[in-house]
N, C-alpha and C positions, 0 to 999 in steps of 0.2 A: 566477449559478448558482441554478437553481430547486431549492429544498430540499423533497424529499418526506418524508413522515413515515416514520420508521424502522419496520421490522417489529418485532414483539414480541421476536423472537430474531434474532441475527446468528450466522452459522455459520463454523466453520473446518474445512476438510477436511484430514486429516492421515494420513500413512503410519504404520505401526505395527510394522514388522519390523526386526530388527537394531538398529543404533544409534538408530533412530527410536523404538523402544519406550521407551527410557529418557527421551527427550525428551517423548514423549507422557505418560508417568507424571508427570514434573515439571510439565507443563502442567496436568494434571488435579488432581493432589494438592497441588502447591505454587503453582499460578497463574503459572508461569514461561513467558513468551512472548518470542519473538525478533522484534524490529522490524528489518526489512531496510533496506538503503540503497536509494534509488530506482534507482540504477544497476545493481543486481543483479536487478531484476525481469525476468521472462521475456519480456515483450513488448519487442522492440527499439526501439519508438517510445515506450514508456511514459516519462513524465516528461521528454520531449524535445520541447517545443514549438518553433516557429520563433521565434527571437529577432531583434528588429529595434531599431535606433536610428533612429527615423523623425521626430524632432522637429527643433527649431532647433539650430544649432551650440552655442549657450549651454547648452541643455538637455542635449545630448550631453556637453559638458565637465563639467557638474555631476554627471551620472550616473557618468562615468569617475572623477571625484574621489571620489565615494562608494565606487565599486568598489575603487579603489586603497587608500583609507584602511581599507577592511575587510580586505583581504588583505595589505597591506603597511603596517601602522600605524606602523612605525618610520621610514618614509621621510619626510624633511622636506617640507613642503607645496610649497616652491619647486621642489625636485627633482621632485616628483610632477607639478606643472604642466608642467615641461619635458618629462617623459616623455609626457604626454598630447598636447602639441603635436606631438611627434615622431611619435606614432601617427597623428594626424589629418592630418598633411602628407605621410605616406609611403603611397602607394597600395598597397604590398605589405602594410601592416599596418592600414590604416584599417578599423575594425570596422563602419563604415557600408556598406562595399562587400560585395556578396553573396558574392564569392569568399572573403572573410575571415570569413564568418559562423561557420565551424566553430571558429575560435579564440575567438570570443565565447561560443559555446555551451559550449565546454570550460571557460571561466572560470566561467560561471554554474553549470554542473553540479558544479563543485568545492564550491560552497556548498550546492547542493540536496542533495548526498550526505551532508550533516551532519544531515539530517532522517531520523528513523526512521519506517518505514511498516509497519503491520499490515493485511494484506488479509483481508477477510471477505466473506461472501455473504449475500444476503437469502433464499436458498433452500437447502434440505437435500436436494433430489432432482433435481439436474442431472446426468444421466449422464456428460457430458464432465468435470465437476468430479470426480466419483467416479473416473473413469478416470485423469485427469491428476494429481490432488493427493492421492488416497487410495489410491495403490498398486493401481490397476486393480481397485477395489472390494473390496480386502482390508483396507483401513484403517478409519478412523472419521471421523465428522463431529460436531463439538462445537457445541452450541447455547448461546449466552450471552444473558442478559437485557440487551437494548439500552438499558434505562432506567438502568442502573447505571454509575457512573463507573469507569474512564475511557471506557467504551464509548458513553456518551451523547454523546460528542464526535465520534463517527464521522460521516462525510459520504458521500453516494452519489457514485459515479463517473458522469460524464456521457459518453455515447457519441455519436460523430459520425463522418461520413465525410470530414471535413476536419480537418487538424491545427490545433490552436489557435495563434494568433499572439500573442506577448507583445511589446509595445512598451515597452522598458525605461525610456524617458523619459516615458511616459504612464501605464502601468499602476501601480496601487498595489502594495505588497508583498503584500497579501492577494489581490488579483486575480491577481498573478503566481503565487502558490502554488496557487490554485484551477485556473488553466489548466495548471499544470505537474503537480500531484499528483492531480488528480481528473478528468482528461480522457483518454479512450482511444478507439481506433478502434471502429466498429460491429462489427468482426469478433469483438470480445470481449464483446458485450452478453449472451451466454448466461450469463456469470458472475454477473450481477446484483450487482456488487461494491460494497461499502462499505469505506471506509478510515479507519483511526485513525492520525493522523500526530502525531508529537511533535518539534517543532523546538527544544525546550529540552534534553531529555536525549539526543536523537539515536538512532542505531541501537544495537542491542545488546539485552541482556536487560532486560525490563520485567516488572512484576508486576501482574496483574489479579486482584482478589479471587476466591478460589475460590467464594465465595457467589454469584457471577454465573453460574456454570455451572448450566444447567437440564437439558440433555439430552446423552446420549452415544448416537450412532447408529452401529451397526456395518454395514459393507458386506456385501453378500450372500455374498461370498467370505471374509469374516473367519473365521479359524480358531477352533475352540472354546476353545483355550487363551487367546486374547485375550478372549473373552467372560467366561471365568472370572476373569481379572485385573480386568476392568472392573467386574464385579459386586462383587469384593472391595473395590476402591477406593470404589465407590458406597456400600457399607455403612458405611464409616468417615466419610462426610460428615455434618456437622451438619444440613445441609438436604437434603431429598429430591431425588434425581437420577433422572430418567426414563431408562430404558434401552430403546432401540428397535433394530430391525433392518430393513434394506432388503430388499425382495423385488421381483422383476420382475413387472410386470403381465401377466396372461394375455391381455389384449385390446388392449393398445396398447404404444407404444414409451416407456413411462413407468415410473418407479420408484414404489413405494408404501412408506410407512413404517409398520411394525407394531410396536406396543409389546410388549416382552418381558415375559412373565408368569412 
């Protein structure tokens, strides 16, 4: 995985009406962020590489021993070995056979979904992002200092026109995570996505220091009431927060970011 230097700010596009307003307030004022499960992300191929068991029989047995011990730690080793032999000698269940790959993928996905994922972007002016994730331009985009922890651990998503292949008997755990969590189709490259993943605490509520927030950008359709609330939140911050607003370019299909005065 080639690592590009992170941009100074990483962005989160957010809706701001109804129940989303309180979530936005908690995000800005309290630093409360929700890390999603990989299986809940909106791309149906996201975090779903092609899994294979392509090495020797002994390597396959060793991997299945590891997998069984992880998900069924209370099963005695002798019984576990018998289950593995039964799997490998039954064509209907043998995970090496292509027609049974779905069962293998389901088992791996169970473990992957214990990881929490926060999706960010390197850009604050992508029209499709404003449309899809910021309530059709009526929400906000939050800019965070990428040098501060835990944001400094974020990694860029790699885009490709081929699905990644994970050989479970060859790839290291780190390589498996990279191919699974940081690989997407070229169709999504406009998102310029970076991800912050947590495999220790998993999905759910996490806290990012409010001091990491640098900018609040309002969509060009954001109501005046939202601007008033954002200004009030920003006034109470110990560090200065820049308030910006999106406007449509008069000469191109681009958004421009204008600082609020």
